C-alpha positions in Angstrom: -46.8 -61.9 4.1 -45.6 -63.7 1.0 -42.9 -62.6 -1.3 -42.4 -63.8 -4.8 -38.9 -64.7 -5.7 -37.4 -62.7 -8.5 -36.7 -64.5 -11.7 -33.3 -63.7 -13.1 -32.6 -64.0 -16.8 -29.4 -64.4 -18.6 -28.5 -61.8 -21.3 -29.3 -64.4 -24.0 -32.7 -65.2 -22.4 -33.5 -61.4 -22.3 -32.6 -60.9 -25.9 -34.7 -63.9 -27.0 -37.7 -62.6 -25.2 -37.1 -58.9 -26.2 -36.8 -59.8 -29.9 -40.3 -61.4 -29.8 -42.0 -58.8 -27.5 -44.6 -56.3 -28.6 -43.3 -53.7 -26.1 -39.7 -52.7 -25.2 -38.1 -53.6 -22.0 -34.7 -52.7 -20.6 -32.4 -55.2 -18.9 -30.1 -54.7 -15.9 -28.1 -57.4 -14.2 -30.6 -60.2 -14.8 -33.9 -58.3 -14.5 -36.2 -57.0 -17.2 -38.0 -53.6 -16.8 -40.9 -52.6 -18.9 -40.5 -49.2 -20.5 -43.3 -46.7 -20.1 -44.7 -44.6 -22.9 -43.5 -41.0 -23.4 -45.4 -37.8 -23.6 -46.3 -35.8 -26.7 -43.5 -33.4 -25.9 -41.0 -36.2 -25.4 -41.9 -37.6 -28.8 -41.6 -34.2 -30.5 -38.3 -33.3 -28.9 -36.9 -36.8 -30.0 -38.2 -36.3 -33.5 -36.7 -32.8 -33.7 -33.3 -34.1 -32.5 -33.2 -37.1 -34.9 -34.3 -34.9 -37.8 -31.6 -32.3 -37.1 -28.9 -34.9 -36.7 -29.9 -36.8 -39.7 -29.9 -33.7 -41.9 -26.4 -32.7 -40.6 -25.0 -36.2 -40.9 -25.9 -36.5 -44.6 -22.8 -37.4 -46.6 -20.9 -38.1 -43.4 -20.0 -41.6 -42.0 -21.9 -41.3 -38.7 -25.6 -42.3 -38.3 -28.4 -41.1 -36.0 -31.0 -43.5 -34.5 -34.2 -43.0 -32.6 -35.2 -45.0 -29.5 -35.6 -48.3 -31.4 -31.9 -49.1 -31.3 -30.8 -50.9 -28.2 -27.4 -50.2 -26.6 -25.5 -52.7 -24.4 -23.4 -51.2 -21.7 -20.8 -53.7 -20.4 -19.6 -54.6 -17.8 -22.8 -53.3 -16.0 -24.9 -55.7 -18.0 -27.3 -52.9 -18.9 -29.4 -53.1 -22.1 -31.2 -49.9 -22.8 -32.9 -47.8 -25.5 -31.5 -44.2 -25.4 -33.9 -41.6 -26.9 -31.3 -40.7 -29.5 -28.0 -42.4 -30.4 -25.3 -41.5 -32.9 -22.8 -44.1 -34.0 -19.8 -43.7 -36.1 -17.8 -46.3 -38.0 -16.8 -49.0 -37.3 -20.2 -49.8 -35.8 -20.1 -52.8 -33.5 -23.1 -54.9 -32.7 -23.6 -57.7 -30.1 -24.4 -60.2 -32.7 -25.6 -60.7 -36.3 -29.1 -59.3 -35.6 -27.5 -55.8 -35.5 -30.1 -54.6 -33.1 -27.8 -54.1 -30.1 -25.1 -51.4 -30.5 -21.9 -51.7 -28.5 -20.1 -48.4 -29.4 -22.3 -45.3 -29.5 -20.5 -41.9 -30.0 -23.3 -39.6 -28.7 -26.2 -40.5 -26.5 -29.2 -38.2 -25.8 -31.8 -38.8 -23.1 -34.9 -36.7 -22.8 -35.7 -36.2 -19.1 -39.0 -36.6 -17.3 -39.9 -36.3 -13.7 -39.7 -40.1 -13.3 -36.4 -40.6 -15.2 -34.4 -37.4 -14.4 -32.5 -38.7 -11.4 -31.6 -42.0 -13.0 -30.7 -40.5 -16.4 -28.4 -37.9 -14.9 -27.0 -40.2 -12.2 -26.6 -43.9 -12.3 -27.4 -44.4 -16.0 -24.8 -41.8 -16.9 -22.4 -43.5 -14.6 -22.9 -46.7 -16.7 -22.7 -44.8 -20.0 -19.3 -43.3 -19.0 -17.9 -46.9 -19.0 -18.4 -47.0 -22.8 -15.0 -46.1 -24.3 -16.6 -45.0 -27.6 -18.9 -42.5 -25.9 -17.7 -38.9 -26.4 -20.8 -36.8 -25.6 -23.9 -37.3 -23.4 -26.8 -34.8 -23.7 -29.8 -34.6 -21.5 -32.7 -32.5 -22.6 -35.6 -31.4 -20.4 -39.1 -31.8 -21.8 -40.9 -29.5 -19.2 -38.6 -26.5 -19.6 -35.9 -25.1 -22.0 -32.8 -26.7 -20.6 -30.1 -29.1 -21.8 -26.9 -30.4 -20.3 -24.0 -31.6 -22.4 -21.3 -33.8 -21.0 -18.1 -34.0 -23.2 -15.4 -36.5 -22.6 -12.0 -34.8 -21.9 -8.5 -36.3 -21.7 -7.9 -38.4 -18.6 -11.5 -39.6 -18.7 -12.8 -36.4 -17.2 -16.2 -35.0 -18.3 -16.9 -31.3 -19.0 -20.4 -30.0 -18.3 -22.0 -27.3 -20.4 -25.6 -26.0 -19.8 -28.0 -24.4 -22.2 -31.3 -22.7 -21.2 -31.9 -20.1 -23.9 -33.6 -20.7 -27.3 -30.9 -18.6 -29.1 -28.1 -20.9 -27.9 -26.4 -23.6 -29.9 -24.9 -26.9 -28.7 -21.8 -28.0 -30.6 -21.1 -31.7 -30.9 -17.5 -31.9 -32.0 -17.3 -35.6 -32.0 -19.7 -35.8 -34.9 -19.3 -32.3 -36.4 -22.9 -31.2 -35.7 -24.5 -28.1 -34.1 -27.9 -28.2 -32.5 -29.9 -25.1 -32.1 -32.0 -25.0 -28.9 -34.8 -23.4 -30.9 -34.8 -26.4 -33.2 -34.7 -28.9 -30.4 -37.8 -27.2 -28.9 -39.5 -26.4 -32.1 -43.3 -26.5 -31.6 -43.0 -27.6 -28.0 -45.3 -25.8 -25.6 -44.7 -25.6 -21.9 -47.5 -25.8 -19.5 -47.7 -22.9 -16.9 -46.4 -23.9 -13.5 
């Protein structure tokens, strides 16, 4: 039995490769991981979220981004592409390329069967180390359900859950309100 040694990359090597790549990859502690494609519903939910946030942030200083903006989480040495990111001034980037954000205010991840455990567990653990992060939202794509984690004094996090289309999610850190009916607009769930 042969085993191939792992090739570890520095953060600089990862960024050099990633900036030339045709497909996105995440980076964690020296290793690159190719990102898989999303489903139709994942894409629609992401579009709905970015559209709602963009509309509500018009005339305000914060900006909403889709999954093309990379976020660096130090000291875990994680580079990742959240499904939706909101950043507020003063925006800080890793370098002059301004393609790697250091200080997101809100992060949204859309959950799938393959990412649910990681997004709600270890990845959120890493995100919590970002001093700028005030709210973390996870949104299911296979059912109507969202979880909102809001930073509290003393670095505690408050969980709120939403499962009904008539509910709204308030994001006080950026002065926005998301309607569940808008998040899931045109999304059809397959029968179980």
